[in-house]
Steps between C-alpha positions, in 0.01 A plus 500: 500500500658337802666735749850399605555438869766774512244756383258383767773540762569857390128582511465346844789700646369819338154437645649460848698821454187685391309374802773635726505835317123531527522451876759777526301737277193441714698613805616812313147596400340501843228758556699733728827464312838391636792686644818568304686240704231237438491591130877460472477163674225382264698613194796305632273194533400544135866496392561194718202324341640560150831354613358204694266404219758509228460159334853374568512644854164351591578156352828491692312578821233239415769235446634570849157500665371187323640274771254657745207329327421169340253425225290200591185307431515335844584719799587404856376824659137398458561229760642754744582865437840465669609180326839536327513184288544471125231590251455297181444619144328215313380591151458146360139448388301193399182567306382143573575519873269257686481724808422866561841629597743765379617282211148514353525877444594580140661834589568507873536839664846561645517643849775705661606449862747702701575865571194701396731789407650282224174393339571739213772253399241221498280701266801553274566127484139434403498730198370291210568558130244245387742209476633490856567713803839646583519245784457213256762641262750530784420154640573354155829691476377742231691798636508663157159662566679748727786573260332796316483686833856432619813690413708182493477122514637512853222731618239280332641194677505685832129586465401148394691332783355741755141469384527122487543498879124554525439178305744257655494302823865414548457323835143374553401515865198468723430686823374426849185701427430319172300182464728198505437129454771252590451203266698187602692329221690235692680414818759702692268804526505568128219710363396748235399841630191606304390863530156560344482853359195714440433548128448871457463442125206264551343725765527794259332309217215387724463852639449642151255225408287577805526877450400458135195294597392767748587835349570472125268682259414183310405316820287795607327496160445122521352525850274784389379291204432207732311725739279622215463147358674606179745295287875547538806348332697531825465240774436637847787382723467501877741371764318420823619441855828687454725590790759778497839516668700821534881500474706795615231684694501871419827464304443223244800625298727368776401146397530530123422713198205289382365484854485879495308491170252259661467735802636212708202279417506132413178319416457153648258254343299255715670164545220317676409155378223494239148418610450127490254396232363163602412257227126458474376178654126414491355342817504136393508334843249507782122517473470836679702786350440714810730264688786558253827662598453800270166592658632449853814706437316789335219525758694425820532860620144596400349201682710587805365857497141376481556248779655765728206731433240231573676404825511866604127564441382157626399633845315795345148523373480491121432831327514635148854636534633164615318316221624744234859467619467118504364494144772735370770268635323196352469679165876559498552125541259433214670759279833330556352159418328624183828659388675165546221321312518727194815342341345154532180617336687624191723195476460261206141381491446154641816498712307381807385171342807319635504680836375374839277804553137444590260539204360825640846656535593378153201693364613809692870496411463353150207651305529217245402252771141630544364178356658292778255615767129524453430656841548854634879511507502860629316396815732203545817711458358761738437232761858373455621855565284536811623175651861588416474849654335373817779245543777755432351756740478245780865403448615864472321584827648195674150362555373821663241506222258212455303587188188309404238490229399864537852621411522235226183626334623859519839424339321290241270788406791742468691257277195427283450872436870550426513215248190628325636857485827366355308353208529132596 
């Protein structure tokens, strides 16, 4: 059975009264007791609480204090804590919204901004009977929901008009501390003043989504199942590269009610451009793939390191440490080249038939082309690599290195071993 909003209001006021009474009783029941004067004062506070939290008395006070707050989905204080501009309550939703904004939220959370001492009025306005909140009823002019609690129509109208002050922006205004965009609309210095507002409703929805993915029981169970390689009906959701901003410092309630519930936190998602995924292009032009742009770009830094090392040790006598360091740097170059070659080797078989590659390199990069070359294509490709590396090292060293056949044979041997180990 649906509970009427008036019953919810009575229960809410009673709950607040009971909270106040519990605080007073706790003071009365201290371990060492209280003096007669203190006891009399506490008893007086109890009587005051019964009077202040009488339904009609409290609603009359709430109607007066409602102007100290404003219910909003978009709040200006998140831009600057001292901004005094208008806040906006926008509850229109679009289930087919093309963008992730506040209109895409089916049931947006409503925030409360203003005097923290009047946030109890905000909670009153957000009491929900299952059909709508008290704020929605009042915004639609349905003042009758308050009539069962009032002693007269006049009192009911007084409450409704007072509480509606928290929902209305009679004179929209911006502020010097708010974000402002002056948008020209014509000559004679005419413009629209656009003031982008922070969507606390959207921030609150995203906050709960992230918190659910991190701390909910079902997410914990799903992660545990994944860890144990067990099946689960729940998808594991993870948000990576999040940043956090804090609004309000040690007093988040000074910004807004929902900000206090979020402990001042707002999660920010990464907005970097996506990684560029280049369209695959087989090396169709040029007889020597080692001279291609992709090989040069990917090995530039590694070749430079090897050249710098060889220039540095050139005056020294060769020893095992120098040779091992040289071969490790050369192996890194070969690893990079073999990584680049792998996509070509798994491309559609026979793709190299229309390319300009030498027959030996066709056999290497296109396994289907083995029949095109009857010789030892591995030795030929290794020699191509040795000649290429010698040339690149001489250029990278600005001709400080002049490498001959001995270096060529060494690079060739390293490449031959690498190709054979790679299974080609």
